[in-house]
PyMOL commands that place a pseudoatom at each C-alpha (Angstrom):
pseudoatom trace, name=CA, resn=MET, resi=1, chain=A, elem=C, hetatm=0, pos=[11.675, 65.545, 14.785]
pseudoatom trace, name=CA, resn=LYS, resi=2, chain=A, elem=C, hetatm=0, pos=[11.867, 64.932, 18.321]
pseudoatom trace, name=CA, resn=THR, resi=3, chain=A, elem=C, hetatm=0, pos=[12.461, 67.734, 20.821]
pseudoatom trace, name=CA, resn=LYS, resi=4, chain=A, elem=C, hetatm=0, pos=[13.775, 66.492, 24.676]
pseudoatom trace, name=CA, resn=ILE, resi=5, chain=A, elem=C, hetatm=0, pos=[14.406, 68.680, 27.393]
pseudoatom trace, name=CA, resn=ILE, resi=6, chain=A, elem=C, hetatm=0, pos=[16.990, 67.616, 30.189]
pseudoatom trace, name=CA, resn=LYS, resi=7, chain=A, elem=C, hetatm=0, pos=[17.207, 69.676, 33.292]
pseudoatom trace, name=CA, resn=GLU, resi=8, chain=A, elem=C, hetatm=0, pos=[20.080, 69.674, 35.386]
pseudoatom trace, name=CA, resn=GLN, resi=9, chain=A, elem=C, hetatm=0, pos=[19.065, 68.997, 39.291]
pseudoatom trace, name=CA, resn=PRO, resi=10, chain=A, elem=C, hetatm=0, pos=[21.272, 69.702, 42.192]
pseudoatom trace, name=CA, resn=ILE, resi=11, chain=A, elem=C, hetatm=0, pos=[23.485, 68.514, 44.128]
pseudoatom trace, name=CA, resn=LEU, resi=12, chain=A, elem=C, hetatm=0, pos=[22.774, 69.460, 46.933]
pseudoatom trace, name=CA, resn=THR, resi=13, chain=A, elem=C, hetatm=0, pos=[19.803, 71.857, 48.128]
pseudoatom trace, name=CA, resn=VAL, resi=14, chain=A, elem=C, hetatm=0, pos=[18.409, 73.635, 50.420]
pseudoatom trace, name=CA, resn=ARG, resi=15, chain=A, elem=C, hetatm=0, pos=[13.966, 74.247, 50.588]
pseudoatom trace, name=CA, resn=LYS, resi=16, chain=A, elem=C, hetatm=0, pos=[11.910, 76.765, 51.474]
pseudoatom trace, name=CA, resn=PRO, resi=17, chain=A, elem=C, hetatm=0, pos=[8.882, 76.872, 52.688]
pseudoatom trace, name=CA, resn=TYR, resi=18, chain=A, elem=C, hetatm=0, pos=[7.891, 79.630, 49.717]
pseudoatom trace, name=CA, resn=ASP, resi=19, chain=A, elem=C, hetatm=0, pos=[8.686, 79.839, 45.820]
pseudoatom trace, name=CA, resn=GLY, resi=20, chain=A, elem=C, hetatm=0, pos=[11.757, 81.175, 44.190]
pseudoatom trace, name=CA, resn=ASP, resi=21, chain=A, elem=C, hetatm=0, pos=[14.492, 81.093, 46.780]
pseudoatom trace, name=CA, resn=ASP, resi=22, chain=A, elem=C, hetatm=0, pos=[15.736, 77.895, 47.052]
pseudoatom trace, name=CA, resn=LEU, resi=23, chain=A, elem=C, hetatm=0, pos=[19.725, 77.611, 47.938]
pseudoatom trace, name=CA, resn=GLU, resi=24, chain=A, elem=C, hetatm=0, pos=[20.428, 74.827, 44.883]
pseudoatom trace, name=CA, resn=ILE, resi=25, chain=A, elem=C, hetatm=0, pos=[24.277, 74.114, 44.183]
pseudoatom trace, name=CA, resn=PHE, resi=26, chain=A, elem=C, hetatm=0, pos=[25.017, 72.293, 40.695]
pseudoatom trace, name=CA, resn=ALA, resi=27, chain=A, elem=C, hetatm=0, pos=[27.796, 69.881, 39.825]
pseudoatom trace, name=CA, resn=ALA, resi=28, chain=A, elem=C, hetatm=0, pos=[29.399, 72.189, 38.369]
pseudoatom trace, name=CA, resn=ASP, resi=29, chain=A, elem=C, hetatm=0, pos=[29.671, 74.690, 40.943]
pseudoatom trace, name=CA, resn=LEU, resi=30, chain=A, elem=C, hetatm=0, pos=[31.442, 72.397, 43.083]
pseudoatom trace, name=CA, resn=LYS, resi=31, chain=A, elem=C, hetatm=0, pos=[33.730, 71.437, 39.928]
pseudoatom trace, name=CA, resn=THR, resi=32, chain=A, elem=C, hetatm=0, pos=[35.049, 74.868, 40.266]
pseudoatom trace, name=CA, resn=ALA, resi=33, chain=A, elem=C, hetatm=0, pos=[34.365, 75.960, 44.279]
pseudoatom trace, name=CA, resn=GLU, resi=34, chain=A, elem=C, hetatm=0, pos=[37.531, 76.281, 46.117]
pseudoatom trace, name=CA, resn=VAL, resi=35, chain=A, elem=C, hetatm=0, pos=[38.208, 74.906, 49.600]
pseudoatom trace, name=CA, resn=GLY, resi=36, chain=A, elem=C, hetatm=0, pos=[36.667, 77.144, 51.942]
pseudoatom trace, name=CA, resn=LYS, resi=37, chain=A, elem=C, hetatm=0, pos=[33.795, 78.176, 49.346]
pseudoatom trace, name=CA, resn=ARG, resi=38, chain=A, elem=C, hetatm=0, pos=[30.546, 78.432, 51.632]
pseudoatom trace, name=CA, resn=TRP, resi=39, chain=A, elem=C, hetatm=0, pos=[27.301, 78.932, 50.708]
pseudoatom trace, name=CA, resn=VAL, resi=40, chain=A, elem=C, hetatm=0, pos=[24.490, 80.080, 53.335]
pseudoatom trace, name=CA, resn=THR, resi=41, chain=A, elem=C, hetatm=0, pos=[20.902, 80.775, 53.301]
pseudoatom trace, name=CA, resn=GLU, resi=42, chain=A, elem=C, hetatm=0, pos=[18.447, 81.220, 56.171]
pseudoatom trace, name=CA, resn=ASN, resi=43, chain=A, elem=C, hetatm=0, pos=[15.399, 79.412, 56.423]
pseudoatom trace, name=CA, resn=GLN, resi=44, chain=A, elem=C, hetatm=0, pos=[12.529, 79.687, 58.706]
pseudoatom trace, name=CA, resn=ASN, resi=45, chain=A, elem=C, hetatm=0, pos=[9.600, 77.392, 59.580]
pseudoatom trace, name=CA, resn=CYS, resi=46, chain=A, elem=C, hetatm=0, pos=[6.817, 78.485, 57.659]
pseudoatom trace, name=CA, resn=TYR, resi=47, chain=A, elem=C, hetatm=0, pos=[5.611, 81.018, 55.569]
pseudoatom trace, name=CA, resn=PRO, resi=48, chain=A, elem=C, hetatm=0, pos=[4.511, 84.317, 55.723]
pseudoatom trace, name=CA, resn=ASN, resi=49, chain=A, elem=C, hetatm=0, pos=[4.133, 84.315, 59.451]
pseudoatom trace, name=CA, resn=ARG, resi=50, chain=A, elem=C, hetatm=0, pos=[7.457, 82.866, 60.218]
pseudoatom trace, name=CA, resn=ASP, resi=51, chain=A, elem=C, hetatm=0, pos=[8.023, 81.944, 64.077]
pseudoatom trace, name=CA, resn=ALA, resi=52, chain=A, elem=C, hetatm=0, pos=[11.706, 80.847, 63.854]
pseudoatom trace, name=CA, resn=THR, resi=53, chain=A, elem=C, hetatm=0, pos=[14.655, 81.446, 61.661]
pseudoatom trace, name=CA, resn=TRP, resi=54, chain=A, elem=C, hetatm=0, pos=[17.923, 79.588, 61.100]
pseudoatom trace, name=CA, resn=ASP, resi=55, chain=A, elem=C, hetatm=0, pos=[21.235, 79.696, 58.395]
pseudoatom trace, name=CA, resn=GLU, resi=56, chain=A, elem=C, hetatm=0, pos=[21.704, 76.576, 56.877]
pseudoatom trace, name=CA, resn=SER, resi=57, chain=A, elem=C, hetatm=0, pos=[25.401, 76.138, 54.670]
pseudoatom trace, name=CA, resn=PHE, resi=58, chain=A, elem=C, hetatm=0, pos=[27.328, 74.094, 52.374]
pseudoatom trace, name=CA, resn=THR, resi=59, chain=A, elem=C, hetatm=0, pos=[30.944, 74.511, 52.928]
pseudoatom trace, name=CA, resn=VAL, resi=60, chain=A, elem=C, hetatm=0, pos=[33.857, 72.784, 50.636]
pseudoatom trace, name=CA, resn=ILE, resi=61, chain=A, elem=C, hetatm=0, pos=[36.012, 71.494, 52.999]
pseudoatom trace, name=CA, resn=TYR, resi=62, chain=A, elem=C, hetatm=0, pos=[38.412, 69.306, 50.774]
pseudoatom trace, name=CA, resn=LYS, resi=63, chain=A, elem=C, hetatm=0, pos=[39.255, 67.856, 47.128]
pseudoatom trace, name=CA, resn=ASP, resi=64, chain=A, elem=C, hetatm=0, pos=[41.071, 66.414, 44.751]
pseudoatom trace, name=CA, resn=GLU, resi=65, chain=A, elem=C, hetatm=0, pos=[40.260, 65.072, 41.665]
pseudoatom trace, name=CA, resn=HIS, resi=66, chain=A, elem=C, hetatm=0, pos=[37.924, 62.232, 42.696]
pseudoatom trace, name=CA, resn=GLY, resi=67, chain=A, elem=C, hetatm=0, pos=[35.708, 64.538, 44.729]
pseudoatom trace, name=CA, resn=VAL, resi=68, chain=A, elem=C, hetatm=0, pos=[34.294, 66.623, 46.726]
pseudoatom trace, name=CA, resn=CYS, resi=69, chain=A, elem=C, hetatm=0, pos=[34.058, 66.955, 50.649]
pseudoatom trace, name=CA, resn=VAL, resi=70, chain=A, elem=C, hetatm=0, pos=[31.625, 69.629, 51.974]
pseudoatom trace, name=CA, resn=LEU, resi=71, chain=A, elem=C, hetatm=0, pos=[29.994, 70.337, 54.901]
pseudoatom trace, name=CA, resn=TYR, resi=72, chain=A, elem=C, hetatm=0, pos=[26.609, 71.175, 55.710]
pseudoatom trace, name=CA, resn=ARG, resi=73, chain=A, elem=C, hetatm=0, pos=[25.116, 72.878, 59.103]
pseudoatom trace, name=CA, resn=CYS, resi=74, chain=A, elem=C, hetatm=0, pos=[22.098, 73.531, 59.700]
pseudoatom trace, name=CA, resn=GLU, resi=75, chain=A, elem=C, hetatm=0, pos=[21.473, 75.986, 63.275]
pseudoatom trace, name=CA, resn=GLU, resi=76, chain=A, elem=C, hetatm=0, pos=[19.109, 75.353, 65.875]
pseudoatom trace, name=CA, resn=ALA, resi=77, chain=A, elem=C, hetatm=0, pos=[16.342, 77.515, 66.104]
pseudoatom trace, name=CA, resn=GLY, resi=78, chain=A, elem=C, hetatm=0, pos=[13.279, 77.629, 67.501]
pseudoatom trace, name=CA, resn=ASP, resi=79, chain=A, elem=C, hetatm=0, pos=[10.841, 80.029, 69.299]
pseudoatom trace, name=CA, resn=GLY, resi=80, chain=A, elem=C, hetatm=0, pos=[10.237, 78.791, 72.679]
pseudoatom trace, name=CA, resn=PHE, resi=81, chain=A, elem=C, hetatm=0, pos=[7.544, 77.352, 72.494]
pseudoatom trace, name=CA, resn=ASN, resi=82, chain=A, elem=C, hetatm=0, pos=[5.386, 76.078, 68.801]
pseudoatom trace, name=CA, resn=TYR, resi=83, chain=A, elem=C, hetatm=0, pos=[8.424, 75.115, 66.774]
pseudoatom trace, name=CA, resn=TYR, resi=84, chain=A, elem=C, hetatm=0, pos=[12.134, 74.154, 67.955]
pseudoatom trace, name=CA, resn=GLN, resi=85, chain=A, elem=C, hetatm=0, pos=[14.845, 72.224, 65.403]
pseudoatom trace, name=CA, resn=PRO, resi=86, chain=A, elem=C, hetatm=0, pos=[17.948, 70.422, 66.629]
pseudoatom trace, name=CA, resn=GLU, resi=87, chain=A, elem=C, hetatm=0, pos=[20.906, 71.908, 65.240]
pseudoatom trace, name=CA, resn=GLU, resi=88, chain=A, elem=C, hetatm=0, pos=[22.629, 69.616, 62.103]
pseudoatom trace, name=CA, resn=ILE, resi=89, chain=A, elem=C, hetatm=0, pos=[25.921, 68.824, 60.898]
pseudoatom trace, name=CA, resn=GLU, resi=90, chain=A, elem=C, hetatm=0, pos=[26.623, 66.766, 58.555]
pseudoatom trace, name=CA, resn=LEU, resi=91, chain=A, elem=C, hetatm=0, pos=[29.623, 65.574, 55.953]
pseudoatom trace, name=CA, resn=ILE, resi=92, chain=A, elem=C, hetatm=0, pos=[29.146, 64.874, 52.690]
pseudoatom trace, name=CA, resn=TRP, resi=93, chain=A, elem=C, hetatm=0, pos=[30.833, 63.501, 49.650]
pseudoatom trace, name=CA, resn=VAL, resi=94, chain=A, elem=C, hetatm=0, pos=[30.506, 64.391, 46.447]
pseudoatom trace, name=CA, resn=GLU, resi=95, chain=A, elem=C, hetatm=0, pos=[31.628, 62.042, 43.411]
pseudoatom trace, name=CA, resn=LEU, resi=96, chain=A, elem=C, hetatm=0, pos=[32.998, 64.105, 40.809]
pseudoatom trace, name=CA, resn=ASN, resi=97, chain=A, elem=C, hetatm=0, pos=[33.358, 63.197, 37.476]
for i in range(1, 97): cmd.bond("trace and resi %d" % i, "trace and resi %d" % (i + 1))
show_as sticks, trace
zoom trace
């Protein structure tokens, strides 16, 4: 008998420069989320000696029978000399079956 392992991939992610604290949002999370649900995580530019930190978030702003509209926001960050990251705002439509 063959055995297969299939691991579901997250739909939305925030990767961090160290292991074990990535933000991962799966289809089931979006299906059960109400409008207004917000996932927030703090990120940083390097590990362990960070120069700058910022928040990244995903907020459900619209939902219907076809999918979910999520607003991604990443704060502007910088230490003034070595690191700068502009603010990012993105609207994401996720089709859910």
